[in-house]
C-alpha positions in Angstrom: -14.9 -10.1 -3.6 -18.9 -9.6 -3.3 -19.3 -6.5 -0.5 -20.0 -8.2 3.1 -17.0 -9.9 2.3 -14.8 -7.4 1.6 -16.4 -5.4 4.3 -15.5 -8.4 6.7 -11.6 -8.5 5.3 -11.6 -4.9 6.4 -12.2 -5.4 9.7 -10.1 -8.0 10.1 -7.1 -5.9 7.9 -7.5 -3.0 10.3 -6.7 -5.4 13.8 -4.2 -7.1 12.0 -2.2 -4.1 10.7 -2.4 -3.0 14.4 -0.9 -5.9 16.0 1.9 -5.9 13.2 2.7 -2.1 14.1 1.8 -0.6 10.7 -0.8 2.0 12.0 -1.5 3.9 15.2 -4.5 4.9 16.9 -6.7 6.2 13.7 -4.4 6.5 11.2 -3.9 4.7 7.3 -6.5 3.8 5.7 -7.5 0.6 3.8 -9.9 -0.3 0.2 -11.0 -3.5 -1.5 -12.1 -3.4 -5.0 -16.0 -4.5 -5.1 -16.4 -4.2 -9.2 -15.2 -2.0 -11.9 -17.3 0.9 -10.0 -17.7 0.9 -6.7 -14.7 0.0 -3.3 -15.2 -0.2 0.2 -13.2 1.6 2.4 -12.2 2.8 5.9 -14.2 4.9 7.6 -12.9 8.3 8.5 -11.2 9.0 12.3 -12.7 5.3 13.5 -10.8 2.7 16.0 -9.7 0.1 14.6 -10.0 -2.5 16.7 -13.9 -1.5 17.1 -15.3 -1.7 13.5 -17.7 -3.4 12.1 -19.0 -4.6 8.7 -21.4 -2.3 8.2 -19.4 1.0 9.1 -17.3 0.7 6.3 -18.8 2.6 3.6 -19.0 1.4 0.2 -17.8 4.8 -2.4 -18.7 4.9 -6.2 -15.2 5.1 -7.7 -16.4 7.5 -10.6 -17.3 10.1 -8.5 -17.2 9.2 -5.0 -21.2 9.0 -3.6 -21.2 6.3 -0.7 -23.7 4.8 1.6 -23.0 4.1 4.9 -20.5 6.4 7.1 -18.3 8.8 5.7 -15.1 7.2 4.0 -11.8 7.8 4.8 -10.1 11.5 3.3 -8.2 9.7 0.7 -10.3 8.4 -1.2 -9.9 9.4 -4.1 -6.1 7.7 -4.4 -7.6 5.3 -3.7 -9.9 5.9 -6.5 -7.1 6.8 -9.0 -5.1 3.6 -8.0 -8.0 1.7 -8.8 -8.8 3.5 -12.5 -5.6 3.3 -13.2 -4.5 -0.2 -12.2 -6.7 -3.2 -13.2 -4.8 -5.7 -11.4 -4.6 -4.4 -8.2 -7.9 -5.2 -5.6 -7.6 -3.6 -2.7 -4.8 -0.6 -1.4 -3.5 -0.2 2.4 -1.9 3.2 3.1 0.5 2.6 6.2 1.8 5.2 8.9 5.1 2.4 10.2 7.7 3.8 11.7 10.6 3.4 9.1 8.7 3.4 5.8 7.6 7.4 7.5 11.1 7.9 8.5 12.4 7.5 5.1 9.4 9.2 3.3 10.5 11.9 5.9 13.8 12.0 4.0 12.1 12.2 0.4 14.8 9.8 -0.6 14.1 6.7 -2.7 15.0 3.5 -1.6 17.0 1.3 -3.8 16.1 -2.4 -4.6 18.5 -3.7 -1.6 16.7 -7.2 -0.7 15.3 -9.6 -3.4 11.8 -9.9 -1.8 11.7 -5.9 -2.0 12.4 -6.2 -6.2 9.8 -9.4 -6.0 6.9 -8.0 -4.8 7.3 -4.3 -4.6 9.8 -3.7 -7.9 12.8 -2.4 -8.5 12.8 0.1 -6.3 10.5 2.6 -4.0 9.9 6.0 -5.0 9.1 8.4 -3.0 6.7 10.4 -4.1 7.1 15.2 -4.0 4.9 16.2 -0.7 2.1 16.9 -0.9 -0.9 18.3 1.2 -3.3 14.9 2.3 -6.3 14.3 0.4 -5.8 16.9 -2.1 -5.5 16.3 -6.0 -2.0 17.2 -5.5 -0.8 13.8 -3.5 -2.8 11.6 -5.6 -0.9 13.2 -8.6 2.1 12.8 -7.2 1.6 9.2 -5.8 0.0 8.2 -8.7 3.9 9.3 -11.0 5.5 6.9 -8.2 3.7 4.0 -7.6 4.4 3.8 -11.9 6.1 0.1 -12.2 5.7 -0.6 -8.9 3.4 -1.6 -6.0 4.3 0.1 -3.4 5.3 3.9 -2.7 6.8 6.4 -0.1 4.7 9.3 0.5 7.3 12.4 1.4 7.2 13.4 5.2 3.7 11.4 5.4 3.8 7.4 5.3 3.5 4.8 2.6 1.0 3.3 0.4 1.1 -0.2 -0.7 -1.2 -2.4 -3.5 -2.1 -5.9 -4.3 -4.5 -8.5 -6.3 -6.0 -8.8 -3.1 -6.0 -8.1 0.9 -3.8 -10.1 1.8 -1.2 -9.3 -1.0 -1.7 -6.0 -0.3 -0.5 -6.6 3.6 2.7 -8.6 2.1 3.7 -5.7 0.3 3.4 -3.2 3.3 5.6 -5.3 5.5 8.0 -6.3 3.0 8.0 -2.6 2.8 8.5 -1.7 6.2 11.4 -4.7 6.5 13.4 -2.9 3.3 13.0 0.4 5.1 14.7 -0.7 8.6 17.3 -2.5 6.5 18.3 0.5 4.7 18.2 2.7 7.3 20.5 0.7 9.3 22.4 -0.6 6.5 23.7 3.3 6.7 24.8 2.8 10.1 27.6 0.1 8.3 28.8 1.8 4.9 25.3 1.7 2.3 23.7 -0.9 1.5 24.5 -2.3 -2.0 21.9 -1.9 -5.0 20.5 -5.0 -6.7 21.3 -4.7 -10.9 17.5 -2.5 -11.9 17.6 -4.9 -14.8 17.6 -8.1 -12.3 15.2 -6.5 -10.0 12.9 -5.9 -12.8 13.2 -9.2 -13.8 12.3 -11.1 -10.3 9.6 -8.8 -9.9 8.2 -10.1 -13.4 9.1 -13.5 -12.5 6.9 -12.8 -9.2 4.0 -11.3 -11.0 3.3 -13.9 -13.6 4.8 -17.2 -11.9 4.7 -17.5 -8.2 1.9 -14.8 -7.4 -0.8 -16.2 -8.4 0.1 -19.8 -6.6 1.4 -18.2 -4.1 1.2 -14.9 -2.7 4.5 -14.7 -0.4 7.9 -14.1 -1.8 10.8 -16.9 -1.3 13.3 -17.7 -2.4 15.1 -19.7 -5.8 
């Protein structure tokens, strides 16, 4: 994606996250990879409803040098994800209600829904607690993301990945749905997990077959 297109897409996604109650105020952040050396990411402490493409800073993936407004303080986490995952082109960090609730318990979420297994992988890990914007939060989050397209951040929120921005958004929606199901299932005896091998198979099948033609998880 070229620079202006990526900046424009981030502005639109910020409003979409607000409309879907996945972020509030200026919390959370969104990035898109431009190439092997650059990304664009939401600026720090800016109202999503007022963002324009020129507000979205361009940031070096190697040293954090930027052009434009000051980037989100979580730029290091986004850069680390792009460095470790060449398949990933977009990252969204949310503070959505259900994901944040489960993150506050520091629990992992087992693969309890088919669409969760497809787009995220065989379960969602909760990264150990770390202060925001630190080297530790990068380290523990990268560990939690191994083999997954999402992770919970203890007492904080969640991070979701995608091969494009739309897929990253879908990942946010599915994670929030899965966390809500996990919470509510506790009231009727607890959720029953899909077999780990079957969940892993669904995720790989989605990545290799479905997703290149259709970014939405589907039945059958």
